[in-house]
N, C-alpha and C positions, 0 to 999 in steps of 0.2 A: 744680619748674615754677612759673612766675610766675602768680599769680592775675590774672584780668581786672579792670579798673577798674569800679567801681560807677557807675550813672547819675548820682548826685549829684556824684561826683568829676569826671566828664566835664563836667558843667555848670559847676563852678567853674573848670576849665581854660579853657572857652570864654569865661567872663567875663573872664579875664585876657588872652586872646589876641585878642578882638574888642572893638571899641567897643560902647557900650551899644545903639546903634540897629541894629547888625548882628547881635546875638546871635540874635534870632528867625529872621532869614534864614539864618544859618549852621546853626541847628538844623534847619531845614526843607529844606536842600539835600540832594539824593540823594547826591552825590559830594563830600564835604568833602575838601579837599586834606590830604594826610597831613603830619603834623608829628611830630617826635620827642617833643615834650613831651606831645602828646595821645595818639598811637598807639604810642608806643615800648614801652609795657608790655602791649600786646594779645597774646593767645595765638594763634599760628599765622599763616598767610598771610591777607591781606585781599584780597577779590575785589570787582570791580564787580558791580552787580546782574545784568547780562547773563551774566557768567561764573558767578555763583552759580546761575542758572536753567538753564544749559546742561547737557547730558548729559555726565557725567564717566566716562571709561573707567577701569576698575579693572584694573591690570596683573596678569598671572599667572593669569587664570581660563580662558584659552582651552584647549580640549582638541583643537584641530586637530592631526592627525598628519602628520608629514613623512616618517618612515621608511616605505618601501613595505611592508616585512614586517609592520610594526605595523598599517598600514592593512588589509592582507589578513587579519590575525588578528582585528582588530576586526569586520570584515564577516562572518567565518566563525566567530564565537564560538559554541561548542557549549553547548547546555543541559546543566547539571550535574545529574545525577539520582542518586537512591538507589533501589534495588530492594527490594521486600519481597514475600515469598510466604508462603502458609499450607500447611503439609505435613499433609495429612489422611489420605492412603492411600499405599501403596507403601513403598519403602525410602528411606533417606536419600539414596542415590545418584540415585534418580528425582527427588527434590525438587531436588537440586543441578543435575541436567541441565535441568530445567524452568526454573530461574532463570538458568542459563547461556544457554539459548535466548532468554529474555527480554532478557538483556544484548545478545545479537546483534541482536535486533529493535531495541533502543534505539539501538545504534550505527548500524544501517541508517537509522533515522529522523533521525540527526544529533545524537545526545546523547553526552555524556561520562559514563560510568558511574563513580561514585566509590565505591560500597559496595553490598552486597547482604546482606539478612538474611532468615531464615526462622523462622516461628513454628510450633511443633508444637501442633496443636489437633485435636479431633475434627471440628469444622466451623468455618467462618469465623464470627467474631463478627457478630451481626446489626446492631450499632451502628457499630463502627469497623473491622471486618474482622479486626483482630488483637487486639482487646481494649484497654480504656482504659489499663491499665498499660503494655503494650507500645507503644501509640501515644505515650505520654509518653517512653518510651525512644527511640522513633524520632525524636521531636522533638529530643532531645539529639544524635542522630547527624546529623540535618540541620544543626543549628547548628555542630557540630564540623567537618563536611566543607564547609560553605558551599554546600550544594545548593540549587537553586531549584525542584526538581520531585521528587515521589515517584511511582514507577510500581509498581502492584500486579499480581502475577501471577495475575490472575483478573478476572472481570467484576463490578464493584461495582454495588450498587443505588444509586439517587439519594441515599437517606438515608445509606448508608455513605460515599459520596463527600463529602457536605457535612460530616458529623461528623468524619471523619478530617482534612479540611482545617482544621476549626476547632481541632484539637489541634496539628497539625504546622506550621500557619501558612504553608504554601507550597502551590503547585498540586499537586493529586493527580489522576492519570489511571490508567486500568486497561489491561489487556492488549488489550481490544477497541479502545479509542480509539487505542492505539499502532499496531495493525495497520491501522486505517483511515487513520491519518496516513501510513503507508508507502505504502499503495495510492494515496492522493491525490497523493503525490510522483511515483510511478512510472507512473501512467496516462497514456498518450500518445494513444490513439485517441479519437474522439468517443464511441464506445460505452463504452469503458473509463471515461472520465471521468463519463459519465452513471450508470454502474453504481455507481461509488464515491460519487458525490453522493447517490444514493438510499440506499445503506447508511448514510452519515453522518447523513442526516436521520432514518432509522429509529432510529438510536442516540440522536440528540439529542432526539427528541420527548419522551420521558418524563423527560428530565434538564434541561429548561428551568428556569431560576431567575429570580426577580424581585428587584430591589433597590429599597427605598424606594417612591417613587411609581409605579414600574412595575407595582405590584400594585393601585393604586387604580382605581376604576371610572371608565369613560369615559362621555361623554354617549351616550344611546341609548334605545331603546324609545319607544313612543308614536308618534303620527302628527303630527309637527310640534310646535308650541307653543314657548313662550319658552325653556324649559330642557330640551326634548325628554323630559319626564316619565319618571322611573324610571331605575334604574341599568342600565348597559349592560355590555358585556364588560370584563373586566380586560385589562390589557396582555398578560399572559402567555397568556390565552385567545386573544387576537388573534394572537399569535405562533404558537401551536399550529395555529390554523386556517389560517394562511398556509403553514406547513410542510406540512400535509396537502394543501393545494392544489398545492404544488410537487411533492410526492411523486406525486400522481395524474398530473400533467403529465409527470413524469420516466418513470413507468411506460409511458405512451403512447408517448413517444419511443423507449424501449428496445424496445417491441413493434414499432414501425415499423422500427427498425434490424435487428431479428431477422428480418424478412421477407427482406432481401437475402441473409443467410446461409442461410436456409432454401431459397431458390431455387437457390443454388449446390449445396447438399446434395442437392436433388432431381435436379439435372442429373447429379451423380455417380451417384446411384442409377439414373437412367435409362440411363446408359452402363455400368452394372454395374461401376463402379470401386470396388474394396475400399478401406476406410479403416482406418487405424491411428492410435490416439490415444496420445500420450505423457503419462502422468500420474505424479505422484509428489510427494514432499515438496519444499518450497522449498529451493533451493540443492543439490539432489541431482545436478544436471548434466543436466537435461532439454534445455535449449537447446544445450548442448555436444554432446549425443547427436544432436539434430536436425541440427546443422551437420555432424557427422561422417557421418551417413547420407545427407544430401541436398545439403550445401554451401549451406545456406540463408543463412548470414551473419547470424544472429540475434545480438543483443547477449549476450555472455557476461561475467558479473561475479561475483566471490566476494562476493555479498551476497544477503540474503533478499528475495524478490519483486523481483528485478532486472527481470524481464519479466512483464507482466500480460496484454498483448493476445495472443490466440491466433494462431498462425501455421500456415498449411496449405501444405505443399509437395508437389510431385509426385515420386514415387520409382519405382524399378523393381527387381523381384526379380532374383536371379541367373538365373532361367529366362526372364526377359523380360516378366513380367506387370507391368502398371502398377498402382499404388496411391497413395493419398494419406497423408501423415504429418502429423498435427496436434499442435502443442505447446500444452498447456493451462496454465491458471493453477496455480501451485504451491500445495500445501496445507501446513497446519501444525496441530499439536495444538491443540485448543480453538479451531478456526477459528470466528470469530463467525457466528452464525446469520444475521445481517443480510447478511453477505457471500455466504454460500451462496445465499440467496434472490436477492440482486441479480445475482450472476454465474451464476444458473441457466441463462440462455439461452446463455452462453458454454460452460458445462460440459456442455451437451447434445452437444457434439462427442464426449465420452466415451461417453455413453449410446447414440449412434447409430453408433458405430464397430463394425467387425468384429473388432477385436483391440485389447487394451490392453497397452502396454508400461509396466509399473509400475516406475519407476526409483527405486532406493533407494541412499542414500549408504553404501557399504561401510565407509568410514573413520569413520562417526559412532559415538559411544560407545554408542548404543542404537538400532540399525537396526530391531529388531523393533517398537519403539514408533512409528517412522516408518511402517512397513508398516500397523500397526493404525490410525493416524490417517488415512492416505490411504484405506484401505478403508472407514472410517466415512463419509467424504464421498462416496465412490463409491456406497455404499449409499443415502445421502441423495438423490442425483440419479437413482437408479433404474437403475444400470448393472451390477447384480450378475450378470446373465446373460451378459455379454460375456466371451469367453475372455481370459485374462490370462497374460502372461509377465513374470516378475519379473527385471528387469535390475539386477544389483548393480554399480553404477558405482563409479569411483575404485578399481578393483582394484589399481592400482599403489601406492596409498597405504594400503590396508586391511591389517589384521592377517590373516595367512593362516588362523589358527584361526577368526576371525570369518567369513571367506569359506566355509570348510568347513562351519561350523555352518549358515549360511544356505542353502548349496546342498543340505545334507542335509534341512533342514526344508521348504524350498520346492521342491516336486517339479518344477515347470516354471520353472526359473531358470537364469540364465547370468551369469557374472562378466565384465565388460568394463571398458575404460578409454577414455572418449571422448577423453582427452588424448593417449594414446599409440597408440590404435587396437587395443589388445589385445582380442580376442574379437569384433570388429565383423563379420568374415566369418562366423563361426558364428552371430551374431545375424541377419544377413541370410538365411542359410539356414533358420534357425528360423522367421523371419517368412514365408518362402516356403512352408514346410510347413504353417504354422498358418492362413494366409489361406484363406477358403472358396474351393473350386474349383468351376467350372461343373459342373452335374449331368448334362448330356446329351452323350454321345459321338457324333459325326456324321462320316460320310465323304461328301465331295461333290466333284464335278468342276465347278468354277466357270469359265465362259467368260471369256475375257480382256476381254470387253465389260462384265463385272460385277466390275470390280476393287474396287469399294467393299465388296463382301461379303468379299473376302480381307482388306482393311484392317480391317474390323470384327472378323473372326476373330482377328486379331493383337492388337487393342486390348481387345476385350471377352472373349476366350476364351483358351484354352491350346492352342497348336498342337502336336500330337504329331508329325506328319510333313507335309511339303509337297513336291510334285513337279510340275514344269512339263512338260506334254505338248503334243502338237499341238492337241488339242481345248480345252485350258485348264489351270487349276491344280488338281491333285488334292490335296485337303486331307483330313487326318484330325485333327479338332479336338475339344476338349471345351468346350462353350459352354452358355449359359443357354437356356431354353426358347424365348424370343422369337427369338433368332438361329437356333436349330435349325429353327424353322418356316420362316425365310427361306431356309435352305440346303437344306431338304428337296426342293424341285423339281429341284435339281441333283445328286441322288444318282446315282452312276455306274450304268449299266445293266450287269447281269451278263451275261457272254458264255457262261455255262454252258448 
């Protein structure tokens, strides 16, 4: 490469090229005409001042995508995660099942699971959850797989979260945050969104962190003055106070929304309409069963927590009695306490029902664990006194030996398949037998001018026999006490 001319050499060339009087003017000119003698040895292209000051486009840096498939992939790029769990109790198979469920939760949330590891310990490490040595090994796994997130199969304390992140150098979340993220994606109704937001704020409050100046004290204190005398709140304290205020507002909104559902529930009680609640593990087929029994048309998807908002539908027993069927929020093992509290008003459908259909996935590797997890939540919401029927769903895909074991252990149980319709008729008959029946048996001759009483007897009671005579409708019914009192004046007169 040719070296550039020195300033002294350029001056000598100018002295030969220009007369004595024009040398200074030539040196002061912005744009000197190019000559081979003067500029021939310069390195690279020469530009005018305007060209030198202009923005210059550098070719080859654009990442604009033209292929449609590549555009779709870039928009839907999944978060790459590594799973880690601590095995403290139970068998190795139990630990594997728990991590497999965590993988299903991660995929439902929109993540790509790259790897999963389990650490055998008596209890989680107080500092880094898995211990400092294993945290360093986890860092190597994260580097090797190219993951950008670590998900822990448990609820981490704020200290564990920070210290594990310091070691692995990527984002760390726990099982609770993952479930809250899924709920936030799937909540559709106004009440569901409010309940999820409340649970997220309860989880976030003790985990707020400050960086740099966000921990410095703000102006505050005193009554006026030049510098408002004395240190005030830190930024993190201000954030916590605002979150508490939002939580209080959210609780008031949820209480107001609860009123509408309570009015509907009281109306059903007033009309003596029995209620059946469908409860069970997430993805056990509750919505599919509701659609099969009532034709509700609820979203059915092979995903965890696909439906969150409770659905109540009217149904009829084979004997003609009306009842309501409510689909509730799915449960999962180690369901975060924040969610149980936030969704307590929704889960009241289970506690106020006359019968619980406890749906369990018969094809699951550990259905007994699902039963135990759901019953724990039912106990938390105070619904232990409600009669329960265990509905073993997905019988068409389940192992026959597993079905036999469950039917033998659970005394009030039935194997069904919501997809094929297997066992649905038997389930309807069992619901008819288990629903509470009116306590008073009445015989009445109702005049045709009191047709409303006959209609009430059909909707609120159980008609044993009905005969139309010249004087009116002769009914033999089993009804509740209030309707029995209304029918009492029409008792037939004995001719004996």
